[in-house]
C-alpha positions in Angstrom: -41.7 95.3 0.5 -38.6 95.8 -1.6 -38.4 92.0 -2.0 -42.0 91.8 -3.3 -41.3 94.6 -5.8 -38.1 92.9 -7.0 -39.9 89.6 -7.5 -42.7 91.3 -9.4 -40.2 93.1 -11.6 -38.4 89.8 -12.4 -41.7 88.1 -13.2 -42.7 90.9 -15.5 -39.4 90.9 -17.3 -39.5 87.1 -17.8 -43.1 87.2 -19.0 -42.4 90.0 -21.5 -39.3 88.2 -22.8 -41.3 85.0 -23.2 -44.1 86.8 -25.0 -41.6 88.4 -27.3 -40.0 85.0 -28.2 -43.4 83.4 -28.7 -44.5 86.3 -31.1 -41.2 86.0 -33.0 -41.6 82.2 -33.4 -45.2 82.6 -34.6 -44.5 85.3 -37.1 -41.3 84.0 -38.7 -41.7 82.2 -42.0 -41.3 78.4 -41.6 -40.8 76.3 -44.6 -43.5 73.6 -44.8 -42.2 70.2 -43.9 -42.5 68.0 -47.0 -43.1 64.3 -46.5 -40.2 61.8 -46.7 -40.1 58.2 -47.8 -37.7 55.7 -46.4 -36.0 52.7 -48.0 -34.1 50.0 -46.0 -32.0 47.0 -47.2 -29.3 44.9 -45.6 -28.8 47.2 -42.5 -28.8 50.4 -44.5 -31.5 53.1 -44.3 -32.1 56.2 -46.4 -34.8 58.8 -45.9 -35.4 61.2 -48.7 -37.7 64.2 -49.3 -39.4 64.8 -52.6 -37.5 65.3 -55.9 -40.4 67.5 -56.9 -43.6 68.6 -55.0 -46.4 70.5 -56.7 -49.8 71.9 -55.7 -52.5 69.3 -56.4 -54.9 71.8 -58.1 -52.1 73.6 -59.9 -49.4 71.1 -61.0 -47.3 73.9 -62.4 -46.8 75.5 -58.9 -43.9 73.4 -57.7 -41.1 73.2 -55.3 -38.2 71.3 -56.7 -35.7 70.3 -54.0 -34.1 67.8 -56.4 -33.4 65.3 -53.7 -32.6 61.8 -54.6 -31.8 59.1 -52.1 -29.1 56.4 -52.5 -29.4 53.0 -51.0 -26.6 50.3 -51.0 -28.1 47.0 -52.0 -27.1 43.4 -52.7 -28.9 40.6 -54.5 -29.6 38.8 -51.3 -31.7 41.3 -49.4 -34.9 43.0 -50.7 -35.7 46.7 -50.2 -38.3 47.6 -47.7 -40.0 50.8 -48.8 -42.1 52.9 -46.4 -44.3 55.8 -47.3 -45.8 58.2 -44.7 -49.6 58.3 -44.1 -49.6 61.7 -45.9 -48.6 59.9 -49.1 -50.6 56.6 -48.5 -53.9 58.4 -47.9 -53.9 59.3 -51.6 -53.7 57.0 -54.6 -49.9 56.5 -55.2 -47.7 54.8 -57.7 -44.5 52.8 -57.2 -42.1 52.6 -60.2 -39.4 50.0 -59.9 -36.7 50.5 -62.5 -34.9 47.3 -63.4 -32.0 46.8 -65.9 -34.3 45.4 -68.6 -37.8 46.7 -67.9 -39.8 48.8 -65.4 -42.6 47.6 -63.1 -45.4 50.1 -62.3 -47.8 49.4 -59.3 -50.7 51.5 -58.3 -52.0 51.6 -54.7 -55.4 52.7 -53.6 -55.8 55.3 -50.8 -55.1 54.0 -47.3 -54.2 50.5 -48.6 -50.4 50.3 -48.1 -47.7 52.0 -46.0 -44.9 49.6 -46.9 -43.8 47.5 -49.9 -41.1 44.8 -50.1 -39.2 45.1 -53.4 -36.8 42.4 -54.7 -33.4 43.7 -55.7 -33.2 41.1 -58.5 -36.0 40.1 -60.8 -35.4 36.9 -62.9 -36.9 38.5 -66.1 -35.9 42.1 -65.6 -32.4 42.0 -63.9 -31.1 44.1 -61.1 -33.0 47.0 -59.5 -31.6 50.4 -60.5 -33.9 52.5 -58.5 -37.4 53.2 -57.3 -39.8 56.2 -57.5 -42.9 57.0 -55.6 -45.4 59.3 -57.4 -48.7 61.0 -56.4 -50.8 61.4 -59.6 -53.3 64.2 -60.4 -55.8 63.9 -63.3 -55.3 66.8 -65.8 -57.3 67.7 -68.8 -55.7 68.9 -72.1 -57.3 71.4 -74.6 -59.0 68.5 -76.4 -60.8 67.4 -73.2 -58.6 64.3 -72.7 -57.9 63.3 -69.1 -54.6 61.7 -68.1 -52.6 61.3 -64.9 -49.6 63.6 -64.2 -47.5 63.2 -61.1 -47.7 66.2 -58.8 -45.1 64.8 -56.4 -42.2 62.4 -56.8 -39.6 60.8 -54.5 -36.6 58.9 -55.9 -34.1 56.4 -54.6 -31.2 55.1 -56.6 -29.7 51.7 -55.8 -25.9 51.4 -55.4 -24.7 47.8 -55.9 -22.0 46.5 -53.6 
């Protein structure tokens, strides 16, 4: 009889401790996990969260972690850029910044999860960096609509 009471007391103690830990986990504030992009070249990988991430319907309500990735590159190996499904399910923009000119590409929703980017362009020179943007259409006081990025990820290239 004493053994049964001791086992029941131990089970009750473990159950109440487990319930307390579960309630604590559910009630503590967890920062939302923001999407990351990744860039790979010549055996090197960088994963980076957003430089800036704003609410879609209120592009002035922003979190600005200020993250910028760095990727070592050479002229022999392209950059393989990957974006998560959370980014690719929306229209997104890839900005490639070269020495002499920029290249802007727009991608339709659910069309691309990865892009190969040459590190050297014959007309534009060496790649200085890339940025991924999620645009939102906004309207000014005159009624003109134009895209403004509500989220942006940035990777700077470092030449060997």
